N, C-alpha and C positions, 0 to 999 in steps of 0.2 A: 549858220551855226548859232547855238544858244550857249551863253557863257555859264560858268559854274553856278553863280548865284541864281540866275534865271532858271537853270535846270533844277535846283533845289526847290524853288518856289513851285515849279510845275509838278515835281514829284509829290510835294505836300498836297497840292491840289488834286492829284490823282487819288491819293490816300483818302482825302476828305470826300471825294465823289464816291469811292468804293464804300466808305463807311455809311454815307447817306443812302446809297442803294441797298445796302445790306439790311436796313431796317424796313424797307418797302415790303408790304404784304400783298399788294395788288399791282397789276400792270399799270393802272392809272397813277398810283403812288410812285412807282419807279419812273414813270415819264415826268412827273412833276419834279421829283428830286433831281433827275438827270438834267433837265433843262436848266434849272437854277444853278446847280453846281458846275455844269459845263460852261455856262456863261461866265461865272466868276473865275473858273480855272483859266480860261483863254483870254480873259479881259475884254469881254464884249459888253455892250450896253443893252443888247436884246438877244433873246434866244427863243427858238421854237423847236418842238419835236412834232413831226407829222407822220402819219401812217399811210402807206399805199393801199388803196382798196382796189384790187385787181378787177373784181366783178363790176365795179362802177367806173373803172378807168380814171380814178381821181386820186389826188393827194389831199388827205383830210388833216387839218391842223388839230392836234389834241391839246396842246398847251402853249401859251405865250408867256414869257418871263422877262422882267426888266422894264425898260422904258418903252411903253406901248404907244404906238401911233394912233391917230384917230381911226376908229372902227375896229381896232384890235381888242380882244378880250382875253383875260387870263386862261379861261377854259371855254373857248368858243363853242356854241351849239352847232353851227354849220358854216365853218370857214373851210372851203375846199377849192381845189383847182384841178382842171383837167390835165391828165397825163400828157396830152398833146401840147401843153404849154411848157413842157420841160424836155425838149428834144435832146439836150445835152446829157440827160441821164436815162433816157428811155432804154438804153442797153442794159441797165441794171435790172430791169424787170424780166429779162429772158432767163429761163431756167438754165440754159447752157452756161451763162455767166455765174448765176447764183450757185451752181453746183461745184464751182471751183474757181481758183484765182482769188486775189485779194481786193477788197473794195478800196478805193482811194478817195480822198477829199480834194476839193478844189476851191479856188477863190474867185469871186466876182467883185467888181468894183463899179462905182457909179459911172466911171468912164467906159466900162465894158472891158472884158478880158481879151487881150490880144493873143495872137499865135505864139508870141515869145514868152507868155506867162508860164513859168515852169511848174506852176501848181496844177496844170490841167493838160490832158492829152490834146494834141493838135486838133483832132476832130471836134472835141468839146469846145475848144477856144474858137474855132471857126463858126460853130453854131451860135455861140454867145455873141460874137461880133455881129453876125447877121441880125440877131434879135435886137441888139443895142442900136443898130442903125436903122431900125424900123422895118426890118425884113418881114418875111412871112411867118416868123415865129410867134407873133401875137404877144400875149402877156409874157414878160421876161423878168428875171430876177433883177437885171439892171434897171429896168423901168420901175420896178417896185422899190428898189433902193432910192432912186431919185424922188419918187413920189412920197416916200416916208422919211426923207431927210437923213438917210443913212449913206455912209461913204463906201463901205465894203462889207462883204460877208464871206464866211467860209461854210461850205456845205459838205457834210460827211454822211454817206449812206449807212444805215443801220441794217445789219444782216442778221437774221434770226433763223436758226435751223437751216442754214445754207441758202436762204432766199432773201431777196430784198424786202425788208419789212417796212422801212420808212427812211427818214432822214433827220439828222441833227443840223440845225441852221443857227449860226451865231453871227450877229452883225455889230458893226461899230458905226458911230455917228460920223457925219462929215466933219473933218478937222482932226479926227483921231487917227493914229497910225493905221495904215492899210495892212490888212492881213497878208502874210507871205507864205512861202513854202513850209517853213518850220511850223507855222500855225496850222496849216492844212494837215501836216503829219500828226501834230498833237491832237487835232480834232478827230482824226481816225482812231487814235487810242481811246479817246473819251467815248466815241460812238461804240467801240467794241465793248467797253465796260457797261454802257447803257444796254446794249444788245443782250449781254449775258444776264443782266438783271431782269429784263423783260421776259427772256426765256424762262428764267427761274420762277418769276411770279405767275406767268401763264401756266406753268406746270402746277403750281400750288392752287391756282384758281380752278384748274381742271380736276384736281384731286378733291377739292372742296365741293365742286359741282357734282361729281360722281357720288360723293358721300351723302348728298342730300337729294339724289335723283333716282327714281325707279328706272332701271335700264330698259324695261320692255316698253313702257308707255311714255317715258320722258316727263312724267309728272313728278311732284315731290314724293319723298318716301316717308316712312314712319318717323325717322329722325327729324326731317324737316317739319313735320306736323308737331312733334313734341316741342321743338324750339319755338315755333310760331305761337303755339298755345300758351306756353309759359310767358312769353313776352306780352301776349294779348291779355292774359289774366292779370298780369301785373298792372296793366293799364286799367283793367276793370276794377281792381281793388283800390287804386289810387284816384281814378277820375270817373269811375262808373261807366267806362266804355262798354258798349254792348258787344259780347262775344258769342258767336253762334257756331255750332258744329253740325254738319250734315253728314250722316253716315249712310253709305249705300252698299247694298249686297246684291251683286249681279246674279239674277236667277237663271238657272239652267246651264251654267258653265260646265258642270260635270257631264251632263247629258250630251252637250256639244262635243266635249273631248272624247267621250266614249263612242259616239256614233259617227262623228265627222273627222276626228283626229285632233291632236293637240295644236297643229298648225292653225286650224280654223279657230280653235279655242283662243290661241294667242291673238289672232286677228280680232276676235270679239273683244278681248281685253283692250287692245289698242284702239278700236273704234269707240268703245265706251269711254276710254280715257280722253279721247278727242272731244266727244260731246260733253263730257264733264268739264273740260277746260273751257269750252265755248260757253257753257252755262255759267261757270264761275266768273267769266268776264263780264257778266251782267252786274256784278258787284265789285267795283274797283278795289284792288288790294287783296282780294281773296286768294287763298291757296288751294289748288286742287291737287290731291295726292292719292296714291295707291298704298293702302296699308299692308297689302299682301293677299295672295290668292285672288278671291273674287270680291274683296272688300276695298272700298274706296271712301274718300271723304272730302269735304270742302270745309275750310276754316274761313269764316267771314268775320271781320273786325270793324266795328263802327257803323254797322248797317242795322236798320230797323228790322225787328223780327219778322214783320209782315213781308218785307222785301226779300228776306232769306227764304221764307216759305214760298213766295212766287218763283224764286229761282229753283227751289227744289221741285216744284210742280213742273217746271220746264225740263228738268232732268228726267222725271218720270215719263213725260210725253215723248221726249226724244228717244229714250231707251225702248219704248214700245215700237218705234219705227225701225229698229235694227233688224237686219235680215235674219239673223239667228239669235238664239237665246229666248228668254221668257220675261223680258222686262227687268225691273229692278225694285227692290224693297228699300224704301228710304225713310230714315228717322231723323228728326230735327230736334236739337236742344239749344235754346238760346237764353242768355241771361236777361233778355228783354221780355221773356214770358214768366209766368208764375211757377217757377221750378224750385224756389227756395234759394238758399245761399249756395253759391258755387265758389269754393275756395281753392279748387285744384283741377287740373286737367283730367284726373281720374274721375272726379265727380261728373264733369261734363260728358265724358265718354260713356259713363254708365247710363246716363240719361238718354243720350243719343242712341246707344246700343239698344236700350229697352224699347225705345220708340221704333227702331228698325225691326226688332224681333216681333213687335205687335203688327207692324205693317206686313211682315212676311206671313205671320199666322193668319191675318185677315185676307191675304192675297190682294192687298190694296193696290190700286193703280194710281194712288196719290200718296204724298208723304204723310206720315203720322208725326205730330208735333207734341213733344212733351209739355205738360202743363196746360193744355187746352181743355182738359176735362175736369178741372179742379171743382170742388175740393177733393174728390175721390178719384183722382186720375190713375188709371191702372198702369200707365207707363211710369209715373213717379213711384207708385207702390212697388213695381218690379225693380226699379233702380235702387230703392231704399231697402229692399228685402235682404236678409243676411245671405252672403254668397257661399254658404257652406255647401250647398248641393246645387250648383248651377246646371243649367241645361247643357246638352252637348255643344250647341253652337256658342253658348256663353263661355264654356270652358275653353273652346278654341280661341275665342276673342280675347279672353283674359290672358291666356298664355301669350298671344301675339302682341297685345298692346300694353298690358300692365305689369308684366313680369312677375 
């Protein structure tokens, strides 16, 4: 039983946890806040939140909080353990359990949990006793407690969308009061709050991902390009960072749709999106995106103009190897070339568009780069010409990109 004063303390701790989780905007932030607040709420010296990775059959530690032992890091890059090292909770990974019933927390101690420990089912306690006595269980929580100078721990499954997502683990040092049944029950409440926050932030992350992703190709969309360009041009204005835009117009899509059907046309868009992504990977940090219809682009930041041109050449080469379609018209505009002052994304788009229109008019099998024919560059002239009577493709482009 928990007396009235202790109950009030725990109620305040639950409120503080809920408040901290409410401010989390990402699953990672929810995990960080959850581990810290849960540790303080239950009076532990150490806490960790880990996620089950079913496809890899392992438990991966996401965050450690509190008094860390040797080798433990606040946000480890690769601290994980095989699911076979946890026989006492393997049942939680079964969909039949995850689809119904209530998860329960349990306690382990440095002495090993015995069958009489009320915080665990008998089958779990028997497994833990075998592991503690050096049985076939291999790595065990009991052995880990001893190795890291901790006296007891409470483990609470985290269940998200009806499936075991991971676990909350809170430990106390040797000499501190050993966790009991009431602590295990309280840990279950804390884990449920953390699970709700993880589910909410995962939904938010998915909504954000969809808002910045083209559904057909999986590349970035127009919104993602706008955000990236605004950020990049701010760096260009402040630090002179080179910003480059590669605009691609996939040739022959309408003919493919008319003769072979839209399913084949969609497949062509997907294939081109894949090769564009592979080409963009040549320049770390680049964004490959579909602007709409048959228009794509790559935003490269901090890369030399010559490197961007080489990557654009690779796009042209790979597009020629597609089974259908007629290659691609590619235009490049980079602040690293002689294109004049670029103070806005609109200006960079107009230059890249003009280069792409010239590539299409020339039926060029290579990219056309703005500023490479100075001082009388026809691409720069086209980009600088009054937009009162733009060509049909330019009208379409301006409607789609510049509003």
